[in-house]
RODO-2510 file (C-alpha; in nm, 4 decimals, decimal comma):
residues 602
     n   res          X          Y          Z
     1     m    -2,2048    -2,3289    -0,8723
     2     s    -1,8992    -2,4478    -1,0344
     3     s    -1,8435    -2,8225    -1,0718
     4     p    -1,5385    -3,0252    -0,9983
     5     e    -1,5305    -3,0891    -1,3536
     6     e    -1,4759    -2,7424    -1,4430
     7     l    -1,1303    -2,7369    -1,3036
     8     s    -1,0225    -2,9075    -1,6169
     9     l    -1,1308    -2,6560    -1,8661
    10     e    -0,9886    -2,6621    -2,2328
    11     k    -0,8086    -2,3768    -2,3261
    12     l    -1,0400    -2,0661    -2,4217
    13     t    -0,9298    -1,8238    -2,7126
    14     i    -1,0701    -1,4787    -2,7678
    15     s    -1,1531    -1,3888    -3,1391
    16     e    -0,9386    -1,0876    -3,2767
    17     q    -1,0906    -0,7603    -3,2721
    18     p    -1,1691    -0,6339    -3,6402
    19     p    -0,8981    -0,4330    -3,8115
    20     s    -1,1172    -0,1064    -3,7568
    21     v    -1,1099    -0,1565    -3,3951
    22     s    -0,7549    -0,2649    -3,3305
    23     k    -0,6270     0,0679    -3,4690
    24     r    -0,7929     0,2288    -3,1408
    25     q    -0,4905     0,1286    -2,9272
    26     m    -0,4756     0,2209    -2,5526
    27     l    -0,2042     0,1604    -2,2898
    28     i    -0,2417     0,1825    -1,9366
    29     l     0,0396     0,1841    -1,7030
    30     y     0,0374     0,1979    -1,3074
    31     g     0,2452     0,2448    -1,0142
    32     s     0,0701     0,0812    -0,7205
    33     q     0,2062     0,0229    -0,3563
    34     t    -0,0797    -0,1493    -0,1934
    35     g    -0,3111    -0,2567    -0,4958
    36     c    -0,5402     0,0697    -0,5139
    37     a    -0,3916     0,2056    -0,8184
    38     q    -0,4018    -0,1263    -1,0013
    39     d    -0,7363    -0,1793    -0,9151
    40     v    -0,8391     0,1645    -1,0605
    41     a    -0,6225     0,0923    -1,3912
    42     e    -0,7966    -0,2635    -1,4379
    43     r    -1,1418    -0,0707    -1,3938
    44     i    -1,0676     0,1602    -1,6829
    45     s    -0,9291    -0,1231    -1,8832
    46     r    -1,2972    -0,2813    -1,8547
    47     q    -1,4358     0,0504    -1,9337
    48     a    -1,2106     0,0763    -2,2474
    49     r    -1,2957    -0,2657    -2,3646
    50     r    -1,6705    -0,1730    -2,3530
    51     r    -1,5806     0,1307    -2,5992
    52     h    -1,4120    -0,1313    -2,8309
    53     f    -1,0294    -0,0090    -2,7531
    54     a    -0,7737    -0,2549    -2,7712
    55     v    -0,6225    -0,2531    -2,4292
    56     r    -0,2864    -0,3382    -2,2772
    57     l    -0,2394    -0,2989    -1,9019
    58     y     0,0983    -0,3194    -1,7010
    59     s     0,2534    -0,2044    -1,4249
    60     m     0,5118     0,0397    -1,4997
    61     d     0,8181    -0,1438    -1,4396
    62     e     0,6781    -0,4483    -1,6051
    63     y     0,6112    -0,2570    -1,9327
    64     d     0,8989    -0,2495    -2,1729
    65     r     0,9726     0,1077    -2,1654
    66     e     1,1932     0,0929    -2,4701
    67     n     0,8694     0,0883    -2,6510
    68     l     0,7445     0,4078    -2,5207
    69     i     0,8311     0,5941    -2,8264
    70     n     0,5969     0,3887    -3,0195
    71     e     0,2704     0,4360    -2,7981
    72     n     0,0138     0,6952    -2,9465
    73     l    -0,2233     0,6699    -2,6351
    74     v    -0,1285     0,6242    -2,2635
    75     i    -0,3302     0,6448    -1,9534
    76     f    -0,0999     0,6586    -1,6349
    77     f    -0,2455     0,5828    -1,2813
    78     c     0,0089     0,6217    -0,9760
    79     s    -0,0324     0,6191    -0,6150
    80     t     0,1952     0,7699    -0,3447
    81     t     0,3972     0,6186    -0,0875
    82     g     0,6214     0,7266     0,1925
    83     q     0,6707     1,1018     0,2051
    84     g     0,5787     1,1738    -0,1720
    85     d     0,7658     0,8781    -0,3078
    86     e     0,6882     0,6670    -0,6324
    87     p     0,5641     0,3092    -0,5716
    88     d     0,8203     0,0255    -0,5806
    89     n     0,6535    -0,0943    -0,9186
    90     m     0,7213     0,2325    -1,0771
    91     k     1,0634     0,3250    -0,9564
    92     k     1,2679     0,1630    -1,2531
    93     f     1,0317     0,3476    -1,5181
    94     w     1,0451     0,6734    -1,3443
    95     k     1,4568     0,6461    -1,3287
    96     f     1,4177     0,5770    -1,7153
    97     l     1,2247     0,8949    -1,7819
    98     l     1,4692     1,1063    -1,5705
    99     r     1,7653     1,0107    -1,8026
   100     k     1,9523     1,3282    -1,9054
   101     n     2,0427     1,2021    -2,2555
   102     l     1,6823     1,1818    -2,3710
   103     p     1,5716     1,4148    -2,6210
   104     r     1,3296     1,6784    -2,5265
   105     d     1,0845     1,5598    -2,8209
   106     i     1,1356     1,1739    -2,7794
   107     l     0,7489     1,1373    -2,6919
   108     n     0,6008     1,3903    -2,9109
   109     q     0,3694     1,1061    -3,0619
   110     m     0,2381     1,0020    -2,7402
   111     k    -0,1098     1,1360    -2,6026
   112     f    -0,1716     1,0867    -2,2407
   113     t    -0,3106     1,1901    -1,9119
   114     v    -0,2274     1,1025    -1,5512
   115     f    -0,4320     1,0380    -1,2454
   116     g    -0,2656     1,0206    -0,9067
   117     l    -0,3919     0,8452    -0,5949
   118     g    -0,2805     1,0151    -0,2631
   119     d    -0,3987     1,1673     0,0566
   120     s    -0,4336     1,5478     0,0902
   121     s    -0,3322     1,5384     0,4696
   122     y     0,0243     1,4608     0,3391
   123     i     0,2596     1,7676     0,2551
   124     r     0,3455     1,6049    -0,0825
   125     y     0,0063     1,5133    -0,1867
   126     n     0,0032     1,2950    -0,5270
   127     w     0,3741     1,4063    -0,5654
   128     p     0,4864     1,1120    -0,8146
   129     a     0,1528     1,1805    -1,0285
   130     k     0,2454     1,5565    -1,0481
   131     k     0,6088     1,4807    -1,1272
   132     l     0,5199     1,2314    -1,4049
   133     y     0,2724     1,4487    -1,5626
   134     k     0,5146     1,7226    -1,5759
   135     r     0,8389     1,5054    -1,6920
   136     l     0,6049     1,3584    -1,9585
   137     l     0,5308     1,7152    -2,1009
   138     q     0,8986     1,7963    -2,0901
   139     l     0,9708     1,5192    -2,3260
   140     g     0,7263     1,6317    -2,5793
   141     a     0,4094     1,4086    -2,4904
   142     q     0,0784     1,5965    -2,5495
   143     s    -0,1737     1,6126    -2,2561
   144     i    -0,5160     1,5405    -2,3943
   145     y    -0,6815     1,5728    -2,0374
   146     p    -0,5999     1,7771    -1,7244
   147     r    -0,4302     1,5509    -1,4428
   148     g    -0,6685     1,4157    -1,1847
   149     d    -0,5913     1,4002    -0,8064
   150     g    -0,7598     1,1162    -0,6073
   151     d    -0,7817     1,2107    -0,2427
   152     d    -0,8404     0,9797     0,0485
   153     q    -0,9825     1,2435     0,2211
   154     h    -1,2868     1,2723     0,0165
   155     y    -1,5792     1,1110     0,1920
   156     l    -1,6217     0,8814    -0,1015
   157     g    -1,2651     0,8067    -0,0985
   158     i    -1,0724     0,7820    -0,4126
   159     d    -1,3853     0,7343    -0,6117
   160     g    -1,5188     1,0742    -0,5349
   161     t    -1,2978     1,2547    -0,7471
   162     l    -1,2311     0,9672    -1,0011
   163     d    -1,5842     0,9280    -1,1241
   164     p    -1,6011     1,2599    -1,2296
   165     w    -1,2556     1,2754    -1,3737
   166     l    -1,3364     0,9407    -1,5843
   167     e    -1,6443     1,0850    -1,7185
   168     g    -1,4667     1,3861    -1,8652
   169     l    -1,2025     1,1802    -1,9846
   170     w    -1,4167     0,9257    -2,1785
   171     k    -1,6230     1,2351    -2,3204
   172     v    -1,2865     1,3512    -2,4906
   173     l    -1,1624     1,0081    -2,5825
   174     m    -1,4651     0,9193    -2,7829
   175     e    -1,4593     1,2531    -2,9749
   176     m    -1,0877     1,1694    -3,0674
   177     y    -1,1489     0,8285    -3,1330
   178     p    -1,4944     0,7609    -3,2443
   179     l    -1,6513     0,4102    -3,2720
   180     p    -1,6375     0,2408    -3,5955
   181     s    -1,9555     0,2125    -3,7875
   182     g    -2,1953    -0,0542    -3,6671
   183     l    -2,0410    -0,0524    -3,3001
   184     d    -2,1944     0,0798    -2,9884
   185     v    -2,0875     0,1224    -2,6309
   186     l    -2,1567    -0,1978    -2,4509
   187     h    -2,3818    -0,1060    -2,1508
   188     t    -2,2540    -0,1963    -1,7976
   189     d    -2,5527    -0,4397    -1,7696
   190     v    -2,3731    -0,6699    -2,0239
   191     l    -2,0602    -0,8839    -1,9480
   192     y    -1,8359    -0,7624    -2,2277
   193     p    -1,7482    -1,0720    -2,4417
   194     s    -1,4059    -1,0578    -2,3891
   195     f    -1,4750    -1,0897    -2,0171
   196     q    -1,6824    -1,3776    -2,0514
   197     f    -1,3530    -1,5704    -2,0479
   198     p    -1,1265    -1,4772    -1,7595
   199     s    -0,7753    -1,3660    -1,7566
   200     f    -0,6488    -1,7197    -1,6721
   201     h    -0,7717    -2,0617    -1,7435
   202     i    -0,7452    -2,3581    -1,4988
   203     e    -0,5495    -2,6774    -1,5955
   204     s    -0,5956    -2,9872    -1,3979
   205     v    -0,2896    -3,1186    -1,2782
   206     d    -0,1427    -3,4025    -1,0193
   207     l    -0,0535    -3,2642    -0,6591
   208     d     0,2788    -3,4318    -0,7328
   209     s     0,3637    -3,1910    -1,0264
   210     e     0,6769    -2,9841    -1,0011
   211     n     0,5948    -2,7087    -0,7775
   212     i     0,8455    -2,4226    -0,8313
   213     a     0,7838    -2,0675    -0,7146
   214     n     1,0332    -1,7815    -0,7130
   215     h     0,9975    -1,6984    -0,3355
   216     d     1,1738    -1,4263    -0,1583
   217     k     1,5453    -1,5510    -0,0794
   218     i     1,5726    -1,4542     0,2874
   219     y     1,3779    -1,6646     0,5604
   220     a     1,3424    -1,5339     0,9103
   221     r     1,2822    -1,7556     1,1968
   222     l     1,0746    -1,6288     1,4462
   223     v     1,2392    -1,6139     1,8068
   224     k     1,0240    -1,3856     2,0163
   225     n     0,6505    -1,2401     1,9990
   226     e     0,6120    -1,0787     2,3229
   227     r     0,3258    -0,8250     2,4186
   228     i     0,4615    -0,5082     2,5520
   229     t     0,1659    -0,3192     2,6563
   230     a    -0,0086    -0,3755     2,9862
   231     h    -0,2742    -0,6698     2,9359
   232     d    -0,5450    -0,4313     3,0583
   233     h    -0,4441    -0,1611     2,7995
   234     y    -0,6840    -0,1265     2,4823
   235     q    -0,4200    -0,1942     2,2311
   236     d    -0,2103    -0,5200     2,1698
   237     v     0,1547    -0,4063     2,0660
   238     r     0,4225    -0,6596     2,0007
   239     h     0,7801    -0,6675     2,0188
   240     i     0,8772    -0,9394     1,7519
   241     e     1,2346    -1,0772     1,6944
   242     f     1,3465    -1,2657     1,3988
   243     n     1,6713    -1,4792     1,3299
   244     i     1,8239    -1,4381     0,9932
   245     n     2,0778    -1,7201     0,8691
   246     s     2,1809    -1,5964     0,5391
   247     s     2,5501    -1,4615     0,4466
   248     d     2,3787    -1,2034     0,2169
   249     f     2,1727    -1,0610     0,5035
   250     k     2,2560    -0,6708     0,6056
   251     y     2,0397    -0,3723     0,6539
   252     e     2,0848    -0,0145     0,7690
   253     p     1,8905     0,2000     1,0119
   254     g     1,5757     0,3279     0,8935
   255     d     1,5275     0,0136     0,6461
   256     v     1,1932    -0,1500     0,6221
   257     l     1,1048    -0,5321     0,6510
   258     v     0,8624    -0,6192     0,3943
   259     v     0,6347    -0,9554     0,5055
   260     r     0,3934    -1,1256     0,3187
   261     p     0,0975    -1,2206     0,5289
   262     k    -0,1361    -1,5300     0,4959
   263     n    -0,4921    -1,6216     0,6079
   264     i    -0,5584    -1,8191     0,9278
   265     p    -0,6241    -2,1727     0,7792
   266     e    -0,9453    -2,2282     1,0152
   267     e    -1,0937    -1,9041     0,8685
   268     v    -1,0181    -2,0356     0,5204
   269     d    -1,1998    -2,3491     0,6046
   270     e    -1,5022    -2,1572     0,7126
   271     f    -1,4960    -1,9649     0,3778
   272     i    -1,4515    -2,2728     0,1653
   273     k    -1,7769    -2,4292     0,3352
   274     m    -1,9780    -2,0873     0,3016
   275     m    -1,8784    -2,0997    -0,0790
   276     d    -1,9731    -2,4846    -0,1087
   277     w    -1,6318    -2,5697    -0,2360
   278     e    -1,5342    -2,8332    -0,0154
   279     e    -1,5549    -3,1085    -0,2943
   280     i    -1,2815    -2,9142    -0,5119
   281     a    -1,0800    -2,7340    -0,2453
   282     d    -0,7974    -2,9921    -0,2511
   283     k    -0,7773    -3,0576    -0,6183
   284     a    -0,4335    -2,9538    -0,7721
   285     f    -0,4468    -2,7302    -1,0873
   286     k    -0,2189    -2,4651    -1,2710
   287     l    -0,3096    -2,1258    -1,3792
   288     v    -0,2398    -2,0268    -1,7159
   289     s    -0,2345    -1,6746    -1,8185
   290     k    -0,4495    -1,6108    -2,1326
   291     y    -0,3296    -1,2711    -2,2120
   292     e     0,0318    -1,1077    -2,2375
   293     d    -0,0478    -0,8495    -1,9956
   294     r    -0,1829    -1,0897    -1,7117
   295     k     0,0834    -1,3126    -1,5423
   296     v     0,0560    -1,5287    -1,2610
   297     p     0,2834    -1,3531    -0,9826
   298     a     0,6183    -1,5099    -0,9525
   299     h     0,5946    -1,5705    -0,5831
   300     w     0,2995    -1,8235    -0,6410
   301     d     0,3353    -2,1923    -0,6493
   302     s     0,2890    -2,3088    -0,9941
   303     v     0,0706    -2,5838    -0,8684
   304     l    -0,2225    -2,4806    -0,6505
   305     t    -0,5332    -2,5738    -0,4871
   306     l    -0,8309    -2,3478    -0,3949
   307     r    -0,7432    -2,4198    -0,0277
   308     k    -0,3823    -2,2976    -0,0811
   309     m    -0,4737    -1,9877    -0,3024
   310     f    -0,6893    -1,8509    -0,0038
   311     e    -0,4804    -1,9610     0,2593
   312     n    -0,1561    -1,8083     0,0751
   313     y    -0,2126    -1,5494    -0,1896
   314     l    -0,5932    -1,4152    -0,2072
   315     d    -0,7470    -1,1670     0,0195
   316     i    -1,0824    -1,2491     0,1735
   317     f    -1,0828    -1,0272     0,4773
   318     s    -1,0076    -0,6737     0,3286
   319     t    -1,2685    -0,4225     0,2545
   320     p    -1,3853    -0,4793    -0,1200
   321     r    -1,3126    -0,2381    -0,3795
   322     r    -1,5715    -0,1376    -0,6291
   323     s    -1,4837    -0,3910    -0,8983
   324     f    -1,5668    -0,6649    -0,6766
   325     f    -1,9516    -0,5621    -0,6718
   326     e    -1,9125    -0,4954    -1,0396
   327     f    -1,7947    -0,8469    -1,1128
   328     l    -2,0365    -0,9884    -0,8340
   329     s    -2,3367    -0,8446    -1,0103
   330     f    -2,3048    -1,0819    -1,2999
   331     f    -2,2939    -1,3741    -1,0900
   332     t    -2,6028    -1,3592    -0,8712
   333     t    -2,9094    -1,5646    -0,9442
   334     n    -3,1547    -1,3343    -0,7375
   335     e    -3,2603    -1,0239    -0,9236
   336     d    -3,2995    -0,8150    -0,6278
   337     h    -2,9308    -0,8691    -0,5263
   338     a    -2,8271    -0,8129    -0,8850
   339     e    -3,0131    -0,4696    -0,8920
   340     k    -2,8426    -0,3763    -0,5482
   341     l    -2,5043    -0,4644    -0,6643
   342     k    -2,5523    -0,2741    -0,9840
   343     e    -2,6786     0,0308    -0,7806
   344     f    -2,3492     0,0263    -0,5910
   345     c    -2,1400     0,0342    -0,9199
   346     s    -2,3278     0,3344    -1,0460
   347     a    -2,2518     0,6883    -0,9913
   348     e    -2,5756     0,7492    -0,8203
   349     g    -2,5107     0,4492    -0,5757
   350     q    -2,1952     0,5636    -0,4455
   351     d    -2,3368     0,7156    -0,1024
   352     d    -2,5296     0,3764    -0,0362
   353     l    -2,2153     0,1928    -0,1169
   354     y    -1,9957     0,4133     0,0970
   355     t    -2,2291     0,3456     0,4011
   356     y    -2,2463    -0,0141     0,3233
   357     n    -1,9023    -0,0979     0,2606
   358     q    -1,6252     0,1895     0,3318
   359     r    -1,7750     0,3271     0,6306
   360     v    -1,8111    -0,0057     0,8381
   361     r    -1,4897    -0,1525     0,6768
   362     r    -1,7168    -0,4575     0,5541
   363     m    -1,4802    -0,7490     0,4607
   364     i    -1,5052    -0,9556     0,1318
   365     v    -1,6270    -1,2742     0,3104
   366     e    -1,9236    -1,0392     0,4723
   367     v    -2,0233    -0,9045     0,1369
   368     l    -2,0408    -1,2806     0,0206
   369     q    -2,2774    -1,3846     0,3171
   370     d    -2,5134    -1,0736     0,2276
   371     f    -2,5513    -1,2085    -0,1235
   372     p    -2,5667    -1,5859    -0,1002
   373     s    -2,7237    -1,6060    -0,4353
   374     a    -2,3786    -1,5143    -0,6128
   375     k    -2,1878    -1,8206    -0,7345
   376     i    -1,8515    -1,7189    -0,8440
   377     p    -1,7128    -1,9395    -1,1393
   378     l    -1,3849    -2,0664    -1,0337
   379     e    -1,2097    -1,9159    -1,3412
   380     y    -1,2948    -1,5817    -1,2412
   381     i    -1,1228    -1,6209    -0,8785
   382     p    -0,8045    -1,4541    -0,9753
   383     d    -1,0067    -1,1660    -1,1272
   384     m    -1,2231    -1,0955    -0,8453
   385     f    -1,0354    -1,1467    -0,5322
   386     p    -0,7460    -0,9282    -0,4760
   387     e    -0,3893    -1,0551    -0,3935
   388     l    -0,2846    -1,0679    -0,0337
   389     k    -0,0458    -0,7650    -0,0360
   390     p     0,2948    -0,7504     0,1325
   391     r     0,3134    -0,5241     0,4478
   392     q     0,5812    -0,2964     0,5331
   393     y     0,7213    -0,2444     0,8906
   394     s     0,9898    -0,0096     1,0211
   395     i     1,2750    -0,2328     1,1675
   396     s     1,3459    -0,1323     1,5154
   397     s     1,6809    -0,2534     1,5558
   398     s     2,0436    -0,1933     1,4724
   399     s     2,2236    -0,4858     1,2786
   400     k     2,5379    -0,3816     1,4718
   401     v     2,3781    -0,4085     1,8043
   402     h     2,1713    -0,7265     1,7061
   403     p     2,3718    -0,9313     1,4252
   404     s     2,1727    -1,1720     1,2332
   405     q     1,8443    -1,0391     1,3961
   406     i     1,5715    -0,8246     1,3054
   407     h     1,3373    -0,6442     1,5716
   408     l     0,9975    -0,5127     1,4901
   409     t     0,7354    -0,3293     1,7080
   410     v     0,3855    -0,3937     1,5836
   411     a     0,0644    -0,2879     1,6803
   412     i    -0,2026    -0,5506     1,6591
   413     v    -0,4805    -0,3867     1,4481
   414     q    -0,8424    -0,4478     1,5898
   415     y    -1,0977    -0,1932     1,6062
   416     k    -1,4773    -0,1390     1,6165
   417     t    -1,7297    -0,0272     1,3741
   418     r    -2,1172    -0,0452     1,3565
   419     l    -2,0937    -0,4077     1,2803
   420     q    -2,1029    -0,6587     1,5436
   421     k    -1,7678    -0,8181     1,4520
   422     p    -1,4687    -0,6357     1,5247
   423     r    -1,2541    -0,5364     1,2499
   424     r    -0,8784    -0,6907     1,2437
   425     g    -0,5846    -0,6189     1,0241
   426     v    -0,5003    -0,9341     0,8080
   427     c    -0,1267    -0,9257     0,8715
   428     t    -0,1320    -0,8513     1,2257
   429     k    -0,3861    -1,1006     1,2873
   430     w    -0,1660    -1,3841     1,1256
   431     m     0,1445    -1,2193     1,3068
   432     s    -0,0083    -1,2282     1,6457
   433     g    -0,0781    -1,6024     1,6135
   434     l     0,2758    -1,7013     1,5144
   435     r     0,4719    -1,9120     1,7633
   436     p     0,8463    -1,8600     1,8310
   437     g     1,0568    -2,1610     1,7031
   438     a     0,7624    -2,2966     1,5095
   439     c     0,8021    -2,0989     1,1950
   440     e     1,0059    -1,9418     0,9214
   441     i     0,8531    -1,6887     0,6846
   442     p     1,0226    -1,5259     0,3623
   443     v     1,1171    -1,1698     0,4060
   444     v     1,2554    -0,8787     0,2177
   445     v     1,4445    -0,5661     0,3518
   446     t     1,3962    -0,2440     0,1500
   447     r     1,5421     0,0939     0,2114
   448     g     1,3235     0,3169     0,4206
   449     t     1,2971     0,6923     0,3574
   450     m     1,4921     0,8300     0,6420
   451     r     1,8920     0,8204     0,6870
   452     l     2,1094     0,9311     0,9629
   453     p     2,3698     1,2080     0,9630
   454     i     2,7081     1,1009     0,8585
   455     s     2,8838     1,2314     1,1596
   456     v     2,8129     1,0857     1,5200
   457     s     2,8682     1,4319     1,6598
   458     t     2,5809     1,5873     1,5102
   459     p     2,3202     1,6378     1,7622
   460     v     1,9780     1,4626     1,6598
   461     i     1,6240     1,4950     1,7868
   462     f     1,4250     1,1842     1,7627
   463     i     1,0291     1,2224     1,7951
   464     g     0,8467     0,8882     1,8042
   465     p     0,5219     0,8888     1,9538
   466     g     0,3469     0,5305     1,9940
   467     t     0,4840     0,2740     1,7397
   468     g     0,6583     0,5571     1,5808
   469     v     0,9252     0,4908     1,7980
   470     s     1,0014     0,1686     1,6135
   471     v     1,2493     0,3098     1,3681
   472     m     1,4043     0,5892     1,6363
   473     r     1,5038     0,2592     1,8468
   474     a     1,6905     0,1418     1,5444
   475     f     1,8493     0,5031     1,4999
   476     i     1,9557     0,5314     1,8501
   477     e     2,0891     0,1922     1,9130
   478     d     2,3181     0,2556     1,6097
   479     r     2,4166     0,5950     1,7002
   480     i     2,5060     0,5115     2,0579
   481     h     2,7037     0,1789     1,9219
   482     e     2,9047     0,4197     1,7087
   483     g     2,9681     0,6485     2,0264
   484     a     2,7150     0,9408     1,9521
   485     t     2,5934     1,0784     2,2644
   486     e     2,3834     1,3940     2,1659
   487     n     2,0549     1,1872     2,1241
   488     y     1,7287     1,3405     2,2088
   489     l     1,4327     1,1409     2,2071
   490     f     1,0791     1,3089     2,2496
   491     f     0,8497     0,9818     2,3136
   492     g     0,4650     0,9970     2,3753
   493     c     0,1990     0,7329     2,4769
   494     r    -0,1238     0,7238     2,6907
   495     y    -0,0123     0,6167     3,0122
   496     h     0,3374     0,5605     3,1755
   497     d     0,2511     0,2264     3,3169
   498     k     0,0667     0,0758     3,0366
   499     d     0,2279     0,1830     2,6834
   500     f     0,5650     0,3217     2,7564
   501     y     0,7506     0,1021     2,4914
   502     y     1,1222     0,0088     2,5792
   503     q     1,1126     0,2262     2,8858
   504     e     1,4001     0,0049     3,0471
   505     q     1,6223     0,0517     2,7483
   506     w     1,5769     0,4316     2,7228
   507     n     1,6269     0,4776     3,1000
   508     r     1,9504     0,2783     3,0996
   509     y     2,0711     0,4848     2,7874
   510     a     1,9681     0,7807     2,9890
   511     d     2,1815     0,6869     3,3027
   512     e     2,4848     0,6322     3,0936
   513     k     2,4610     0,9794     2,9714
   514     k     2,4002     0,8642     2,6068
   515     l     2,0610     0,9855     2,5696
   516     k     1,8018     1,2399     2,6899
   517     l     1,4776     1,1059     2,7117
   518     f     1,1484     1,3477     2,7105
   519     a     0,8179     1,1611     2,7518
   520     a     0,4562     1,2935     2,7253
   521     f     0,1896     1,0657     2,8855
   522     s    -0,1520     1,2187     2,7280
   523     r    -0,3772     1,0591     2,9877
   524     d    -0,1932     1,0293     3,3004
   525     q    -0,3473     1,3702     3,3877
   526     d    -0,6849     1,5761     3,3065
   527     e    -0,4837     1,7800     3,0517
   528     r    -0,3818     1,6066     2,7475
   529     i    -0,0166     1,6443     2,6894
   530     y     0,1425     1,5350     2,3329
   531     v     0,5079     1,5578     2,2095
   532     q     0,4561     1,9058     2,0470
   533     h     0,3747     2,0288     2,4062
   534     i     0,7083     1,8902     2,5675
   535     l     0,9072     2,0270     2,2377
   536     r     0,7946     2,3888     2,3481
   537     d     0,8308     2,3301     2,7134
   538     h     1,1971     2,3052     2,6045
   539     a     1,2292     2,5406     2,3628
   540     k     1,5847     2,6996     2,4320
   541     l     1,7370     2,3168     2,4170
   542     v     1,5491     2,2604     2,0766
   543     y     1,6543     2,5739     1,9293
   544     d     2,0076     2,5199     2,0524
   545     i     2,0224     2,1952     1,8562
   546     l     1,8743     2,3258     1,5498
   547     d     2,1205     2,6338     1,5538
   548     r     2,4035     2,3957     1,5624
   549     k     2,2728     2,2310     1,2300
   550     g     2,1137     1,9497     1,4465
   551     h     1,8827     1,6940     1,2572
   552     v     1,5037     1,6051     1,3258
   553     y     1,3476     1,2567     1,2646
   554     i     0,9528     1,2120     1,3054
   555     s     0,7723     0,8974     1,2897
   556     g     0,3907     0,8179     1,3638
   557     r     0,0638     0,8564     1,2315
   558     s    -0,0320     1,0773     0,9782
   559     d    -0,3210     1,2483     1,1531
   560     n    -0,2465     1,5857     1,3182
   561     m     0,0796     1,4843     1,4763
   562     p     0,3110     1,5720     1,1866
   563     n     0,1708     1,9318     1,1501
   564     d     0,1588     1,9944     1,5249
   565     v     0,5208     1,9054     1,5852
   566     r     0,6058     2,1201     1,2725
   567     n     0,4186     2,4052     1,3964
   568     a     0,5941     2,3599     1,7601
   569     f     0,9314     2,3954     1,5577
   570     k     0,8070     2,7156     1,4003
   571     s     0,6869     2,8693     1,7394
   572     i     1,0358     2,7816     1,8878
   573     l     1,2152     2,9393     1,5912
   574     m     1,0101     3,2504     1,6381
   575     s     1,0245     3,2677     2,0264
   576     e     1,3954     3,1681     2,0722
   577     g     1,5249     3,2906     1,7029
   578     k     1,3184     3,6013     1,6865
   579     m     1,1919     3,5042     1,3272
   580     t     0,8799     3,6146     1,1621
   581     d     0,6331     3,3631     1,0466
   582     e     0,7837     3,3888     0,6718
   583     e     1,1274     3,3378     0,7956
   584     t     1,0349     3,0306     0,9998
   585     e     0,8750     2,8634     0,6989
   586     k     1,1750     2,9196     0,4745
   587     y     1,3956     2,7773     0,7692
   588     m     1,1682     2,4669     0,7904
   589     i     1,1740     2,4331     0,3900
   590     k     1,5446     2,4812     0,3943
   591     m     1,5940     2,1864     0,6503
   592     e     1,3703     1,9644     0,4674
   593     k     1,5837     2,0285     0,1410
   594     e     1,8933     1,9775     0,3395
   595     k     1,7503     1,6515     0,4837
   596     r     1,7946     1,7737     0,8178
   597     y     1,4041     1,7487     0,8923
   598     q     1,2894     1,4005     0,7822
   599     q     0,9628     1,2179     0,8758
   600     e     0,7820     0,8827     0,7984
   601     v     0,4336     0,8954     0,8624
   602     w     0,1489     0,6469     0,7751
***
């Protein structure tokens, strides 16, 4: 265990690489929305250091892209967000690459490859990685290894495709960049020298020291946190309202609210006790970066304590990634624990790791309970524990109808696995405990993936089963406020009396002849009825709307619903429009290209 004195570490320095090694330069760039691509990028950077590469690691938007023409070896990792969109911290970089004035041979000095992280259940599977790979080739860069496509649908998750891809990549790289004489690849059992010193060092300071953080500018005051499902229903869904007092505040229908969650103080207290950090939990310190490519996040306070770090910034309740087990294996004093942790990090141990970790959604804090011999040095905390990532929620209100307010429709995540303790969503667990009038939280509004047609006379079909109706509420409120009357909502839930979200509002609009409502209650009868079924039941109406250049918006879970709904539209085009299967597919693709068929699923 680290002692309180270790909080006042002297600044550590890393000896420079030998000149022969420094020529083996590698740049790793990532685009990551939830942290998964970043974790993978950090993992390959550790593997590269074991092979004595001089490595730099940045998110794509952090990197000075003007220097790209000087890079000789670049490995890219990028995830997918929305409907095939690039991650937020890749958008500026991607826009730069798309500049029309870039010469076709501008990157001809660069050797590269790309690995994408995505989910093959989506239509635009790994779209950003595929586009990036193609664009780099167009600009003259030379691919040294085929693009990799990570797939969340693999039973081992991303690692199922990443591991064999990395094995092949390293074989190629070590042939291209052989080790200098006298150097060997460091075995995974050895903690690489540059990692004996972490990415940050800790400077002891007074609690009264200046404490400035670049917080988000907009603060939202909670005014309503109301359950809108029956209390005997299996799922707790909340209607949440915030007041915003800011002259700069505005949003459009389809926009997204970004919220930074926190951990529950009582649960952090239990964690600190478990780690035996009580004596040092409230000692003030500053984190000082030791490397150019590792920085303290801008929204963190400059003066920290362990308690503050774990309450506000670090995640201890998510399922750990493989890198956590890799680090932990070096810090256990029990040989059996160390052996098991190393096995989890090996290619042969991936089935066991999946069974232990991913399948049951085991939490970081539970892993530490299972391996109590692990004593994590304080200076390694920022490297081992993932940052609490911001969550995105579709805004379920129109700013024209609710000035200076934002509404959300949030399902409180709780489910069971084989473990005794139920799994709970980090952000929704925190949000469910917020009390109206008692808190203000920093928020950011970002542009969503869907936008309404310009003309209010355009007929629109809205399909929003479950909490997918959230963004549909914003669209419908806005259109009705602007005078639109051809609004057709297809809503689905389990029971009419338990989870029919915003029923009174829909009925009022229907009575006013501003909305036509079609609802499917899947469990109110023996036969399961879903939104795709009621679409088919109203085939003539649906076809008429499509034939008049109507728009379609879909939001909800990404399981079977999007494909089932798409197939329902195709069957309607075949039955009512007398189209062939090939013609219906071309029609649907045309609608998508014209932005008449948009969806936002998760």
